[in-house]
Structures are given as structure tokens and as C-alpha cells.
PyMOL Python script that loads the backbone (N, CA, C, O; Angstrom):
from pymol import cmd

cmd.read_pdbstr("""\
ATOM      1  N   MET A   1       1.011  -0.930  -0.078  1.00  0.00           N
ATOM      2  CA  MET A   1       0.152   0.224  -0.106  1.00  0.00           C
ATOM      3  C   MET A   1       0.951   1.355   0.052  1.00  0.00           C
ATOM      4  O   MET A   1       1.833   1.524   0.895  1.00  0.00           O
ATOM      5  N   ILE A   2       0.475   2.324  -1.059  1.00  0.00           N
ATOM      6  CA  ILE A   2       1.303   3.466  -1.136  1.00  0.00           C
ATOM      7  C   ILE A   2       0.673   4.349   0.538  1.00  0.00           C
ATOM      8  O   ILE A   2      -0.464   4.574   0.954  1.00  0.00           O
ATOM      9  N   VAL A   3       1.666   4.560   0.947  1.00  0.00           N
ATOM     10  CA  VAL A   3       1.934   5.412   2.555  1.00  0.00           C
ATOM     11  C   VAL A   3       1.910   6.976   1.975  1.00  0.00           C
ATOM     12  O   VAL A   3       0.966   7.762   2.050  1.00  0.00           O
ATOM     13  N   CYS A   4       2.832   7.136   1.553  1.00  0.00           N
ATOM     14  CA  CYS A   4       3.296   8.689   0.485  1.00  0.00           C
ATOM     15  C   CYS A   4       3.340   8.901  -0.441  1.00  0.00           C
ATOM     16  O   CYS A   4       4.352   8.784  -1.132  1.00  0.00           O
ATOM     17  N   VAL A   5       1.980   9.398  -0.910  1.00  0.00           N
ATOM     18  CA  VAL A   5       1.796   9.708  -2.305  1.00  0.00           C
ATOM     19  C   VAL A   5       2.523  10.386  -3.027  1.00  0.00           C
ATOM     20  O   VAL A   5       2.812  10.013  -4.164  1.00  0.00           O
ATOM     21  N   CYS A   6       3.031  11.705  -2.415  1.00  0.00           N
ATOM     22  CA  CYS A   6       3.997  12.710  -3.163  1.00  0.00           C
ATOM     23  C   CYS A   6       5.291  11.975  -3.251  1.00  0.00           C
ATOM     24  O   CYS A   6       5.667  12.169  -4.407  1.00  0.00           O
ATOM     25  N   LYS A   7       6.271  11.147  -2.569  1.00  0.00           N
ATOM     26  CA  LYS A   7       7.232  10.511  -2.720  1.00  0.00           C
ATOM     27  C   LYS A   7       6.817   8.804  -3.473  1.00  0.00           C
ATOM     28  O   LYS A   7       7.696   8.043  -3.878  1.00  0.00           O
ATOM     29  N   SER A   8       5.517   8.528  -3.513  1.00  0.00           N
ATOM     30  CA  SER A   8       5.688   6.871  -4.046  1.00  0.00           C
ATOM     31  C   SER A   8       6.169   5.920  -3.356  1.00  0.00           C
ATOM     32  O   SER A   8       6.656   4.878  -3.795  1.00  0.00           O
ATOM     33  N   VAL A   9       5.986   6.421  -1.647  1.00  0.00           N
ATOM     34  CA  VAL A   9       6.592   5.367  -0.783  1.00  0.00           C
ATOM     35  C   VAL A   9       5.524   4.432  -0.138  1.00  0.00           C
ATOM     36  O   VAL A   9       4.556   4.910   0.454  1.00  0.00           O
ATOM     37  N   SER A  10       5.723   3.077  -0.265  1.00  0.00           N
ATOM     38  CA  SER A  10       4.961   1.934   0.048  1.00  0.00           C
ATOM     39  C   SER A  10       5.285   1.578   1.765  1.00  0.00           C
ATOM     40  O   SER A  10       6.271   1.898   2.429  1.00  0.00           O
ATOM     41  N   ASP A  11       4.343   0.980   2.082  1.00  0.00           N
ATOM     42  CA  ASP A  11       4.232   0.336   3.502  1.00  0.00           C
ATOM     43  C   ASP A  11       5.586  -0.770   3.736  1.00  0.00           C
ATOM     44  O   ASP A  11       6.187  -1.012   4.783  1.00  0.00           O
ATOM     45  N   ARG A  12       5.839  -1.405   2.161  1.00  0.00           N
ATOM     46  CA  ARG A  12       7.008  -2.297   2.227  1.00  0.00           C
ATOM     47  C   ARG A  12       8.238  -1.645   2.732  1.00  0.00           C
ATOM     48  O   ARG A  12       8.882  -1.854   3.761  1.00  0.00           O
ATOM     49  N   LYS A  13       8.464  -0.528   1.441  1.00  0.00           N
ATOM     50  CA  LYS A  13       9.538   0.376   1.427  1.00  0.00           C
ATOM     51  C   LYS A  13      10.237   0.714   3.046  1.00  0.00           C
ATOM     52  O   LYS A  13      11.361   0.447   3.470  1.00  0.00           O
ATOM     53  N   ILE A  14       9.175   1.344   3.658  1.00  0.00           N
ATOM     54  CA  ILE A  14       9.526   1.434   5.061  1.00  0.00           C
ATOM     55  C   ILE A  14       9.677   0.291   5.831  1.00  0.00           C
ATOM     56  O   ILE A  14      10.574   0.372   6.670  1.00  0.00           O
ATOM     57  N   ARG A  15       9.090  -0.701   5.791  1.00  0.00           N
ATOM     58  CA  ARG A  15       9.530  -1.926   6.424  1.00  0.00           C
ATOM     59  C   ARG A  15      10.855  -2.159   6.365  1.00  0.00           C
ATOM     60  O   ARG A  15      11.637  -2.320   7.302  1.00  0.00           O
ATOM     61  N   ALA A  16      11.153  -2.172   4.648  1.00  0.00           N
ATOM     62  CA  ALA A  16      12.460  -2.798   4.309  1.00  0.00           C
ATOM     63  C   ALA A  16      13.474  -1.813   4.958  1.00  0.00           C
ATOM     64  O   ALA A  16      14.476  -2.354   5.424  1.00  0.00           O
ATOM     65  N   SER A  17      13.377  -0.301   5.083  1.00  0.00           N
ATOM     66  CA  SER A  17      14.000   0.535   5.562  1.00  0.00           C
ATOM     67  C   SER A  17      14.308   0.153   6.777  1.00  0.00           C
ATOM     68  O   SER A  17      15.457   0.012   7.195  1.00  0.00           O
ATOM     69  N   ILE A  18      13.227  -0.044   7.436  1.00  0.00           N
ATOM     70  CA  ILE A  18      13.651  -0.385   9.276  1.00  0.00           C
ATOM     71  C   ILE A  18      14.252  -1.741   9.382  1.00  0.00           C
ATOM     72  O   ILE A  18      14.991  -1.850  10.361  1.00  0.00           O
ATOM     73  N   ALA A  19      14.151  -2.686   8.727  1.00  0.00           N
ATOM     74  CA  ALA A  19      14.790  -3.817   8.669  1.00  0.00           C
ATOM     75  C   ALA A  19      16.309  -3.697   8.435  1.00  0.00           C
ATOM     76  O   ALA A  19      17.173  -4.539   8.680  1.00  0.00           O
ATOM     77  N   GLU A  20      16.470  -2.234   7.808  1.00  0.00           N
ATOM     78  CA  GLU A  20      18.013  -2.546   7.786  1.00  0.00           C
ATOM     79  C   GLU A  20      18.663  -1.411   8.475  1.00  0.00           C
ATOM     80  O   GLU A  20      19.664  -0.802   8.095  1.00  0.00           O
ATOM     81  N   GLY A  21      17.918  -1.197   9.599  1.00  0.00           N
ATOM     82  CA  GLY A  21      18.220  -0.298  10.663  1.00  0.00           C
ATOM     83  C   GLY A  21      17.746   0.973  11.001  1.00  0.00           C
ATOM     84  O   GLY A  21      18.025   1.436  12.107  1.00  0.00           O
ATOM     85  N   VAL A  22      17.089   1.582  10.223  1.00  0.00           N
ATOM     86  CA  VAL A  22      16.519   2.860  10.297  1.00  0.00           C
ATOM     87  C   VAL A  22      15.480   2.668  11.440  1.00  0.00           C
ATOM     88  O   VAL A  22      14.723   1.700  11.512  1.00  0.00           O
ATOM     89  N   ASP A  23      15.541   3.934  12.526  1.00  0.00           N
ATOM     90  CA  ASP A  23      15.057   3.299  13.663  1.00  0.00           C
ATOM     91  C   ASP A  23      14.466   4.757  14.381  1.00  0.00           C
ATOM     92  O   ASP A  23      14.194   4.881  15.575  1.00  0.00           O
ATOM     93  N   SER A  24      14.336   5.890  13.257  1.00  0.00           N
ATOM     94  CA  SER A  24      13.586   6.996  13.611  1.00  0.00           C
ATOM     95  C   SER A  24      13.002   7.668  12.804  1.00  0.00           C
ATOM     96  O   SER A  24      13.686   7.886  11.804  1.00  0.00           O
ATOM     97  N   PHE A  25      11.534   8.318  12.788  1.00  0.00           N
ATOM     98  CA  PHE A  25      11.149   9.229  12.048  1.00  0.00           C
ATOM     99  C   PHE A  25      11.664   9.707  10.999  1.00  0.00           C
ATOM    100  O   PHE A  25      11.557   9.539   9.785  1.00  0.00           O
ATOM    101  N   ASP A  26      12.230  10.323  11.684  1.00  0.00           N
ATOM    102  CA  ASP A  26      13.596  11.721  11.007  1.00  0.00           C
ATOM    103  C   ASP A  26      14.442  10.800   9.946  1.00  0.00           C
ATOM    104  O   ASP A  26      14.413  11.075   8.746  1.00  0.00           O
ATOM    105  N   GLU A  27      15.099   9.837  10.387  1.00  0.00           N
ATOM    106  CA  GLU A  27      15.900   8.950   9.697  1.00  0.00           C
ATOM    107  C   GLU A  27      14.669   8.709   8.288  1.00  0.00           C
ATOM    108  O   GLU A  27      14.932   9.106   7.153  1.00  0.00           O
ATOM    109  N   LEU A  28      13.528   8.096   8.593  1.00  0.00           N
ATOM    110  CA  LEU A  28      13.166   7.537   7.295  1.00  0.00           C
ATOM    111  C   LEU A  28      12.771   8.999   6.538  1.00  0.00           C
ATOM    112  O   LEU A  28      12.569   8.870   5.331  1.00  0.00           O
ATOM    113  N   GLN A  29      12.668  10.016   6.936  1.00  0.00           N
ATOM    114  CA  GLN A  29      12.409  11.456   6.246  1.00  0.00           C
ATOM    115  C   GLN A  29      13.511  11.274   5.265  1.00  0.00           C
ATOM    116  O   GLN A  29      13.460  11.037   4.058  1.00  0.00           O
ATOM    117  N   PHE A  30      14.538  11.443   6.085  1.00  0.00           N
ATOM    118  CA  PHE A  30      16.069  11.545   5.421  1.00  0.00           C
ATOM    119  C   PHE A  30      16.039  10.677   4.025  1.00  0.00           C
ATOM    120  O   PHE A  30      16.115  11.188   2.907  1.00  0.00           O
ATOM    121  N   GLU A  31      15.928   9.404   4.270  1.00  0.00           N
ATOM    122  CA  GLU A  31      16.206   8.198   3.513  1.00  0.00           C
ATOM    123  C   GLU A  31      15.032   8.262   2.376  1.00  0.00           C
ATOM    124  O   GLU A  31      15.289   7.920   1.222  1.00  0.00           O
ATOM    125  N   LEU A  32      13.879   8.666   2.712  1.00  0.00           N
ATOM    126  CA  LEU A  32      12.977   7.976   1.845  1.00  0.00           C
ATOM    127  C   LEU A  32      12.097   9.329   1.377  1.00  0.00           C
ATOM    128  O   LEU A  32      11.492   9.209   0.312  1.00  0.00           O
ATOM    129  N   GLY A  33      11.974  10.675   2.129  1.00  0.00           N
ATOM    130  CA  GLY A  33      11.409  11.555   1.901  1.00  0.00           C
ATOM    131  C   GLY A  33      10.205  11.408   2.461  1.00  0.00           C
ATOM    132  O   GLY A  33       9.717  12.537   2.514  1.00  0.00           O
ATOM    133  N   VAL A  34       9.453  10.612   2.914  1.00  0.00           N
ATOM    134  CA  VAL A  34       8.189  10.470   3.617  1.00  0.00           C
ATOM    135  C   VAL A  34       7.733  11.821   4.422  1.00  0.00           C
ATOM    136  O   VAL A  34       8.522  12.425   5.149  1.00  0.00           O
ATOM    137  N   ALA A  35       6.645  12.152   4.259  1.00  0.00           N
ATOM    138  CA  ALA A  35       6.188  13.249   5.115  1.00  0.00           C
ATOM    139  C   ALA A  35       7.127  14.939   4.850  1.00  0.00           C
ATOM    140  O   ALA A  35       7.134  15.847   5.681  1.00  0.00           O
ATOM    141  N   SER A  36       7.633  14.963   3.881  1.00  0.00           N
ATOM    142  CA  SER A  36       8.551  16.331   3.696  1.00  0.00           C
ATOM    143  C   SER A  36       7.836  16.974   2.578  1.00  0.00           C
ATOM    144  O   SER A  36       8.418  17.978   2.166  1.00  0.00           O
ATOM    145  N   CYS A  37       6.654  16.656   1.925  1.00  0.00           N
ATOM    146  CA  CYS A  37       5.930  17.312   0.898  1.00  0.00           C
ATOM    147  C   CYS A  37       4.880  18.124   1.779  1.00  0.00           C
ATOM    148  O   CYS A  37       5.132  19.127   2.446  1.00  0.00           O
ATOM    149  N   CYS A  38       3.403  17.356   1.617  1.00  0.00           N
ATOM    150  CA  CYS A  38       2.665  17.961   2.312  1.00  0.00           C
ATOM    151  C   CYS A  38       2.301  17.478   3.334  1.00  0.00           C
ATOM    152  O   CYS A  38       1.353  18.037   3.885  1.00  0.00           O
ATOM    153  N   GLY A  39       2.799  16.472   3.874  1.00  0.00           N
ATOM    154  CA  GLY A  39       2.725  16.207   5.575  1.00  0.00           C
ATOM    155  C   GLY A  39       1.665  15.288   5.932  1.00  0.00           C
ATOM    156  O   GLY A  39       1.477  14.808   7.051  1.00  0.00           O
ATOM    157  N   LYS A  40       0.966  15.078   4.846  1.00  0.00           N
ATOM    158  CA  LYS A  40      -0.447  14.137   5.564  1.00  0.00           C
ATOM    159  C   LYS A  40      -0.236  12.936   5.671  1.00  0.00           C
ATOM    160  O   LYS A  40      -1.064  12.168   6.161  1.00  0.00           O
ATOM    161  N   CYS A  41       1.243  12.469   5.099  1.00  0.00           N
ATOM    162  CA  CYS A  41       1.336  10.839   5.797  1.00  0.00           C
ATOM    163  C   CYS A  41       2.037  10.433   6.825  1.00  0.00           C
ATOM    164  O   CYS A  41       2.493   9.300   6.980  1.00  0.00           O
ATOM    165  N   ALA A  42       2.152  11.473   7.648  1.00  0.00           N
ATOM    166  CA  ALA A  42       3.200  11.571   8.889  1.00  0.00           C
ATOM    167  C   ALA A  42       2.562  10.587   9.788  1.00  0.00           C
ATOM    168  O   ALA A  42       3.360   9.756  10.221  1.00  0.00           O
ATOM    169  N   ASP A  43       1.445  10.466  10.153  1.00  0.00           N
ATOM    170  CA  ASP A  43       0.586  10.084  10.992  1.00  0.00           C
ATOM    171  C   ASP A  43       0.890   8.414  10.430  1.00  0.00           C
ATOM    172  O   ASP A  43       1.730   7.711  10.992  1.00  0.00           O
ATOM    173  N   SER A  44       0.116   7.955   9.315  1.00  0.00           N
ATOM    174  CA  SER A  44       0.350   6.768   8.421  1.00  0.00           C
ATOM    175  C   SER A  44       1.892   6.234   8.887  1.00  0.00           C
ATOM    176  O   SER A  44       2.052   5.168   9.483  1.00  0.00           O
ATOM    177  N   VAL A  45       2.881   7.050   8.558  1.00  0.00           N
ATOM    178  CA  VAL A  45       4.109   6.332   8.650  1.00  0.00           C
ATOM    179  C   VAL A  45       4.544   6.046   9.704  1.00  0.00           C
ATOM    180  O   VAL A  45       5.362   5.140   9.857  1.00  0.00           O
ATOM    181  N   ARG A  46       3.964   6.949  10.878  1.00  0.00           N
ATOM    182  CA  ARG A  46       4.459   6.389  12.546  1.00  0.00           C
ATOM    183  C   ARG A  46       3.591   5.450  12.799  1.00  0.00           C
ATOM    184  O   ARG A  46       3.718   4.886  13.885  1.00  0.00           O
ATOM    185  N   GLY A  47       2.480   5.016  11.896  1.00  0.00           N
ATOM    186  CA  GLY A  47       1.490   3.902  12.467  1.00  0.00           C
ATOM    187  C   GLY A  47       2.189   2.750  11.914  1.00  0.00           C
ATOM    188  O   GLY A  47       2.170   1.717  12.584  1.00  0.00           O
ATOM    189  N   VAL A  48       2.886   2.763  10.646  1.00  0.00           N
ATOM    190  CA  VAL A  48       3.919   1.904  10.203  1.00  0.00           C
ATOM    191  C   VAL A  48       5.125   1.173  11.037  1.00  0.00           C
ATOM    192  O   VAL A  48       5.409  -0.020  11.147  1.00  0.00           O
ATOM    193  N   MET A  49       5.794   2.495  11.645  1.00  0.00           N
ATOM    194  CA  MET A  49       6.529   2.226  12.386  1.00  0.00           C
ATOM    195  C   MET A  49       6.669   1.344  13.809  1.00  0.00           C
ATOM    196  O   MET A  49       7.508   0.543  14.222  1.00  0.00           O
ATOM    197  N   MET A  50       5.340   1.933  14.383  1.00  0.00           N
ATOM    198  CA  MET A  50       4.518   1.296  15.539  1.00  0.00           C
ATOM    199  C   MET A  50       4.317  -0.382  15.278  1.00  0.00           C
ATOM    200  O   MET A  50       4.535  -1.226  16.147  1.00  0.00           O
ATOM    201  N   GLU A  51       3.952  -0.617  14.186  1.00  0.00           N
ATOM    202  CA  GLU A  51       3.569  -1.762  13.802  1.00  0.00           C
ATOM    203  C   GLU A  51       4.774  -2.580  13.534  1.00  0.00           C
ATOM    204  O   GLU A  51       4.666  -3.798  13.386  1.00  0.00           O
ATOM    205  N   SER A  52       5.973  -1.946  13.460  1.00  0.00           N
ATOM    206  CA  SER A  52       7.158  -2.569  13.100  1.00  0.00           C
ATOM    207  C   SER A  52       8.137  -2.795  14.377  1.00  0.00           C
ATOM    208  O   SER A  52       9.244  -3.333  14.390  1.00  0.00           O
ATOM    209  N   GLY A  53       7.280  -2.131  15.620  1.00  0.00           N
ATOM    210  CA  GLY A  53       8.090  -2.396  16.624  1.00  0.00           C
ATOM    211  C   GLY A  53       9.200  -1.006  16.844  1.00  0.00           C
ATOM    212  O   GLY A  53       9.995  -0.965  17.783  1.00  0.00           O
ATOM    213  N   VAL A  54       9.115  -0.238  16.109  1.00  0.00           N
ATOM    214  CA  VAL A  54       9.963   0.511  16.260  1.00  0.00           C
ATOM    215  C   VAL A  54       9.651   2.151  17.170  1.00  0.00           C
ATOM    216  O   VAL A  54      10.516   2.945  17.542  1.00  0.00           O
ATOM    217  N   CYS A  55       8.287   2.259  17.322  1.00  0.00           N
ATOM    218  CA  CYS A  55       7.845   3.439  17.849  1.00  0.00           C
ATOM    219  C   CYS A  55       8.103   3.763  19.262  1.00  0.00           C
ATOM    220  O   CYS A  55       8.355   4.881  19.714  1.00  0.00           O
ATOM    221  N   ALA A  56       7.994   2.462  20.015  1.00  0.00           N
ATOM    222  CA  ALA A  56       8.485   2.848  21.848  1.00  0.00           C
ATOM    223  C   ALA A  56       9.573   3.756  21.834  1.00  0.00           C
ATOM    224  O   ALA A  56       9.698   4.568  22.751  1.00  0.00           O
ATOM    225  N   SER A  57      10.495   3.696  20.746  1.00  0.00           N
ATOM    226  CA  SER A  57      11.983   4.382  20.722  1.00  0.00           C
ATOM    227  C   SER A  57      11.984   5.508  20.217  1.00  0.00           C
ATOM    228  O   SER A  57      12.614   6.389  20.803  1.00  0.00           O
ATOM    229  N   ARG A  58      11.257   5.828  18.941  1.00  0.00           N
ATOM    230  CA  ARG A  58      11.604   7.308  18.055  1.00  0.00           C
ATOM    231  C   ARG A  58      10.607   7.153  17.058  1.00  0.00           C
ATOM    232  O   ARG A  58      10.913   7.099  15.867  1.00  0.00           O
ATOM    233  N   CYS A  59       9.402   7.076  17.471  1.00  0.00           N
ATOM    234  CA  CYS A  59       8.711   7.265  16.158  1.00  0.00           C
ATOM    235  C   CYS A  59       8.061   8.622  16.154  1.00  0.00           C
ATOM    236  O   CYS A  59       7.521   9.130  15.172  1.00  0.00           O
ATOM    237  N   GLY A  60       8.187   9.266  17.593  1.00  0.00           N
ATOM    238  CA  GLY A  60       7.357  10.557  17.379  1.00  0.00           C
ATOM    239  C   GLY A  60       5.887  10.664  18.017  1.00  0.00           C
ATOM    240  O   GLY A  60       5.450  11.805  18.173  1.00  0.00           O
ATOM    241  N   PHE A  61       5.172   9.694  18.358  1.00  0.00           N
ATOM    242  CA  PHE A  61       3.764   9.635  18.456  1.00  0.00           C
ATOM    243  C   PHE A  61       3.706  10.529  19.870  1.00  0.00           C
ATOM    244  O   PHE A  61       2.763  11.301  20.045  1.00  0.00           O
ATOM    245  N   GLU A  62       4.524  10.418  20.641  1.00  0.00           N
ATOM    246  CA  GLU A  62       4.129  10.984  21.967  1.00  0.00           C
ATOM    247  C   GLU A  62       4.237  12.518  22.293  1.00  0.00           C
ATOM    248  O   GLU A  62       4.137  13.016  23.414  1.00  0.00           O
ATOM    249  N   HIS A  63       4.479  13.227  21.009  1.00  0.00           N
ATOM    250  CA  HIS A  63       4.427  14.679  20.873  1.00  0.00           C
ATOM    251  C   HIS A  63       3.096  15.073  20.361  1.00  0.00           C
ATOM    252  O   HIS A  63       2.664  14.387  19.434  1.00  0.00           O
ATOM    253  N   HIS A  64       2.396  16.008  20.773  1.00  0.00           N
ATOM    254  CA  HIS A  64       1.090  16.336  20.203  1.00  0.00           C
ATOM    255  C   HIS A  64       1.335  17.249  19.591  1.00  0.00           C
ATOM    256  O   HIS A  64       2.102  18.136  19.966  1.00  0.00           O
ATOM    257  N   PRO A  65       0.621  17.219  18.315  1.00  0.00           N
ATOM    258  CA  PRO A  65       0.985  17.803  17.389  1.00  0.00           C
ATOM    259  C   PRO A  65       0.232  19.261  17.382  1.00  0.00           C
ATOM    260  O   PRO A  65       0.566  19.882  16.374  1.00  0.00           O
ATOM    261  N   ASN A  66      -0.490  19.834  18.032  1.00  0.00           N
ATOM    262  CA  ASN A  66      -0.715  20.970  18.427  1.00  0.00           C
ATOM    263  C   ASN A  66       0.020  21.817  19.533  1.00  0.00           C
ATOM    264  O   ASN A  66      -0.321  22.970  19.795  1.00  0.00           O
ATOM    265  N   HIS A  67       1.076  21.148  20.175  1.00  0.00           N
ATOM    266  CA  HIS A  67       1.869  21.831  20.690  1.00  0.00           C
ATOM    267  C   HIS A  67       3.317  21.306  20.425  1.00  0.00           C
ATOM    268  O   HIS A  67       3.868  20.306  20.884  1.00  0.00           O
ATOM    269  N   PRO A  68       3.832  22.361  19.465  1.00  0.00           N
ATOM    270  CA  PRO A  68       5.104  21.610  18.948  1.00  0.00           C
ATOM    271  C   PRO A  68       6.237  22.440  20.194  1.00  0.00           C
ATOM    272  O   PRO A  68       6.192  23.427  20.927  1.00  0.00           O
ATOM    273  N   GLN A  69       7.210  21.323  19.860  1.00  0.00           N
ATOM    274  CA  GLN A  69       8.194  21.532  20.952  1.00  0.00           C
ATOM    275  C   GLN A  69       9.632  21.371  20.045  1.00  0.00           C
ATOM    276  O   GLN A  69       9.752  20.599  19.093  1.00  0.00           O
ATOM    277  N   ALA A  70      10.752  22.330  20.594  1.00  0.00           N
ATOM    278  CA  ALA A  70      12.056  22.281  20.054  1.00  0.00           C
ATOM    279  C   ALA A  70      12.348  20.829  20.053  1.00  0.00           C
ATOM    280  O   ALA A  70      12.157  20.135  21.052  1.00  0.00           O
ATOM    281  N   MET A  71      12.866  20.312  18.802  1.00  0.00           N
ATOM    282  CA  MET A  71      13.437  19.396  18.399  1.00  0.00           C
ATOM    283  C   MET A  71      14.964  19.283  18.265  1.00  0.00           C
ATOM    284  O   MET A  71      15.528  20.239  17.732  1.00  0.00           O
ATOM    285  N   PRO A  72      15.585  18.418  18.609  1.00  0.00           N
ATOM    286  CA  PRO A  72      17.211  18.468  18.227  1.00  0.00           C
ATOM    287  C   PRO A  72      17.426  18.129  16.760  1.00  0.00           C
ATOM    288  O   PRO A  72      16.858  17.258  16.101  1.00  0.00           O
ATOM    289  N   LEU A  73      18.136  18.786  16.473  1.00  0.00           N
ATOM    290  CA  LEU A  73      18.794  18.752  15.095  1.00  0.00           C
ATOM    291  C   LEU A  73      19.824  17.476  14.815  1.00  0.00           C
ATOM    292  O   LEU A  73      20.854  17.408  15.486  1.00  0.00           O
ATOM    293  N   THR A  74      19.583  16.657  14.000  1.00  0.00           N
ATOM    294  CA  THR A  74      20.266  15.300  14.027  1.00  0.00           C
ATOM    295  C   THR A  74      20.456  15.421  12.532  1.00  0.00           C
ATOM    296  O   THR A  74      19.625  15.871  11.743  1.00  0.00           O
ATOM    297  N   PHE A  75      22.004  14.825  12.168  1.00  0.00           N
ATOM    298  CA  PHE A  75      22.408  14.739  11.167  1.00  0.00           C
ATOM    299  C   PHE A  75      22.813  13.553  10.316  1.00  0.00           C
ATOM    300  O   PHE A  75      23.937  13.091  10.509  1.00  0.00           O
ATOM    301  N   TYR A  76      22.066  13.027   9.436  1.00  0.00           N
ATOM    302  CA  TYR A  76      22.452  11.504   8.994  1.00  0.00           C
ATOM    303  C   TYR A  76      23.375  11.290   7.624  1.00  0.00           C
ATOM    304  O   TYR A  76      23.365  12.015   6.629  1.00  0.00           O
ATOM    305  N   GLU A  77      24.010  10.345   7.800  1.00  0.00           N
ATOM    306  CA  GLU A  77      24.443  10.123   6.470  1.00  0.00           C
ATOM    307  C   GLU A  77      24.098   9.284   5.283  1.00  0.00           C
ATOM    308  O   GLU A  77      23.739   8.127   5.505  1.00  0.00           O
ATOM    309  N   ARG A  78      24.146   9.629   4.295  1.00  0.00           N
ATOM    310  CA  ARG A  78      23.368   8.827   3.169  1.00  0.00           C
ATOM    311  C   ARG A  78      24.281   7.591   3.144  1.00  0.00           C
ATOM    312  O   ARG A  78      25.487   7.709   3.357  1.00  0.00           O
ATOM    313  N   LYS A  79      23.621   6.229   2.847  1.00  0.00           N
ATOM    314  CA  LYS A  79      24.434   4.874   2.586  1.00  0.00           C
ATOM    315  C   LYS A  79      24.872   4.749   0.907  1.00  0.00           C
ATOM    316  O   LYS A  79      24.223   5.285   0.009  1.00  0.00           O
ATOM    317  N   ALA A  80      25.719   4.184   0.763  1.00  0.00           N
ATOM    318  CA  ALA A  80      26.127   4.515  -0.657  1.00  0.00           C
ATOM    319  C   ALA A  80      25.334   3.117  -1.246  1.00  0.00           C
ATOM    320  O   ALA A  80      25.396   2.042  -0.650  1.00  0.00           O
ATOM    321  N   ALA A  81      24.560   3.324  -2.552  1.00  0.00           N
ATOM    322  CA  ALA A  81      24.160   2.261  -3.079  1.00  0.00           C
ATOM    323  C   ALA A  81      24.930   1.028  -3.442  1.00  0.00           C
ATOM    324  O   ALA A  81      24.354   0.071  -3.960  1.00  0.00           O
TER     325      ALA A  81
END
""", "prot")
cmd.dss("prot")
cmd.show_as("cartoon", "prot")
cmd.util.cbc("prot")
cmd.orient("prot")
């Protein structure tokens, strides 16, 4: 199923990235581009993360969307193909 229409990212692609070691919403945004255009898929991406067992660590669901908080800035390196 396509989760992010803007970037054509499926739930399978998200799960594959998680299996390869991506363990945060920010990393998924960086690697796959999810929730970086219109943002409508953010909750669905976090849902796939929760189903995959990584939400408890760093999917971001504990933050209330109506109360933005300062998030620490993290830089990621792209993996060579």
C-alpha cells in the first residue's frame, strides 16, 4: 500500500528500511522523503513504524501535534547504493 503519495513510498519500503536499521521518523524522512512535501502521511508512517516495533523508541507519537516542541537537530549520512 502506498503510504506517501508525494514520494511514492509504500509500507513495504518503510518496513524494509526499518529492517535495514532505520529506527527513527527523522531517518525515514531523510532516507525516503516521507512527510517532507505535504505532510499528510506523517501519521500513517508513524503507524507503520509502530506496527514494526520501533515506535516505542523514536517514532515521535508521544508529541502532541498542536503543541510543537523544539526538536534536537540530527544529521544523517546517506548510505552508498
